N, C-alpha and C positions, 0 to 999 in steps of 0.2 A: 307740323312738328310731331315727332314720334313721342309717345308717352313713355314714362319711366317704367321699367320692368326690373324684377329682381334677378339675382344670379346671372349677371352678365348681360342684362337686357339694356335696351336703348335708354339714354338719359336725356331728358328734355333740356335743350339749350347748350349741350356739351358736344364736343366732337365725337364721332363714331370711333370707338376703340377697336383696332384691327390687329390681329395676329397673322403673320405671313408664314406659311408652312410649305417649303419647297426644298428639294435637295440640291438645287443649283444656287450657290452663294451669289453669283453675279446677277442672276435674275432677281433674287431677294433684294439685293442692293438697289437695283433699278426700280423695283416696285415700291420700295420704301421712299425713294426720292419722289416718285410720282404721287404717292398718296399723301406724304407729309407736306407736299406743296399745296394741298387742298385745305382751306380753312376749317372745313367741317369733318376732317378725318385726321386720325392720329394713329400711327403704327406703334403698338406698345410692346412688340416682341417678334422674334423670329424662331423658326424651328427647321432643322435640316433633315429630319426623318419622322416617320409616323409616331414612334413611341415618344419622341421629344415633343411633337405637336400635341399629343394627348396630355402629356404632363404640363406643358406650358399653358394649354387652354384651361386646365383645372386650376392652375396657379393664378393666372391673370384674369380669367373670366371675361374675355373680350366680348364686344357686341357682335363682331363678325370674325370668323376664322376663314381666311383665304387659303384654300387647301388644294394641293395637287393630288390627282388620283394615284399616280405611280410614285410611291415613296419607299425608301429602304426601311427594313425592320418591321414595318406595319403599313399596310396599304391605306390610302386615303379613304376608301370605302369603309374599312374596318374602323378607322378613327371616327368617321361620320356616324356610324351605327352606335359606337360607344357614347359619343356626346349626345346623341338624340335621347338616350335614356338617362344619362347622368348630369348633363349640363344643357337643359332645354333652352335656357336663356341666351345661349350663344348660337347664332345662326351661321350656317356653313355655306360659303360660296365656293364652288369648285372652279379652279383655273387649271386647264389642262391642254395638252397638245392633241388629245384624242377626240377627233370629230366622229364619234362612234355612238350610234343609237343604243347599242347594248349598254355601254357605260352610262349614257344619259338616263336610261330607264332605271338602272340600279341606283343611281344618285337620287332620282326622284322618289323611288320606292323607299329609300333609306331616310328620307326627310330633308334632303338638300334644298337650300333656298334659291339656288341659281347655278347656272352652268355657262362658263365663258371660255372660249378658246384662247390660248396664249397668243396666237397671231393677231388677235383683236384686243390685246391687253393694253389699251390706252383709253380712248374716250368711252368705249363700250364697257370697260371694267368700272370706270367711275359711275356710269349710268346704272350698272347693275348694283353697285354698292349702295347708291342712293335709293334705288327701288326697294332694296331689302331694308335699308335704314327706316323707311316709311312703313314697314310692315308687309310689303309685297314680296313677290318672287320675280326672278328674272330668267327668261329664256330667249335666245335669239329666235327671230321669226321662223327660220328653217327648223329649229328644234321644236317650236310650238306645234308644227305639223305632226310630230310624232304622237302627241296627245290626241289629236283628232283621228289619226289613223288607228290608234289603239281603241278609241271609243267606237269607231266604226266596225272594228273586228269583234266587238263584244256581242254575244248572241242576245236576241231580243228576249225579254222576260216572258215566262209562260203566262203570267197574269199581269195585266197592266195596272200599276199602282198609281192611285191619284195622289199627287204631291200634296194637295190641299188637305188630305186626310192625316198627313204626318206633320206638316209645318204650318205655322200661322202665316198670314199674309206678310207681316213684317219680316219673319224669318226667311221667307221666299225671296223678298227684296234683297236682303243681305246676302243670301246665297248667290243670287244672280250677279250682284255687283262685285262680290269677291271673285267669282269665276271669271268675270270680265277684266280682272286685274286692278280694280280699285283698291287703294290703300284704305286703312281704317279711317283716316282723316277725310279722304275724298268721299267715301261712302257716307260718313257722318254729315258732311256738308250737304250732300244730295238729299239725304233723308231727314235732315234737320234734327239730328241726334248728336250725342257726344261720341267721340271715338271709343271711349270705354264701353258705352252701351252697345255699339256695333260689335266690339270684341265679344261681349256677352252673348249677343244673338248668334254670332258665328260659332261660338263654343257649343251653344245649344243645338245648332244645326248639325255640327259634327257628331255630337253625342246621339241625337235622335236618328241620324242616318247611318250611324256606326262607321264613320269615315275616319281614316287614320291620319290623313294629311291633306294639304291644299290640292295636291295633284288629284287625289281621289275625288275631292269636291268639284274640281273642274270637269272631270270625266262625268260625274253624276249630272251636273248642270247641262252638259252637252247632250246626254242621253234623254233628258227631259225637255230639250228644246229651249232652254232658258237663255241661250246665247244668241238667239235670233233677234233681229231688230224689233223693238217694241212698236 
């Protein structure tokens, strides 16, 4: 179960509060029916353009904003960037028709928590929301490949840095499990810690390594070979 967070964060034992932002009213209605049918989800509002999405997100402070990339008045990417700085407790899941690696990279760089195509907006969407609900991120397998390709394209560092010189053994464990997609709860169970302690270790790792988001963390772990089988 996810831990409670402030400013729109997940609340233990309560449905995930979702704001739907898309400029197609019929699609919004269909998504509302789909999500409200799930006992652990609740649609708390809708928005038909980017400006309204930003305003409604600030008013409602939802746990998750389901957001289209292409929106009137203000793009979904601009909404995402604004919320990253002003409403960090709301996680943003992009739902889009664009199967485009350029958009995907921009979403991840801006701090998006997931990327789902509209043509898969049924079971996959529910899976993505629940992954984010538990503190994780969601990318389709084909999109995960983009991260590996980007990591492979990075030039090798001039001087090899020993990870052990920067992180404690426990921090390295948390780094590896996070990069492998474990939620805070799952990592805590594996390491015999509390989820809150795992979150603390993860924050220390991000600070020590000067990483901005989970995508950067995954790339760093791949570069260090931490995703190989133990």
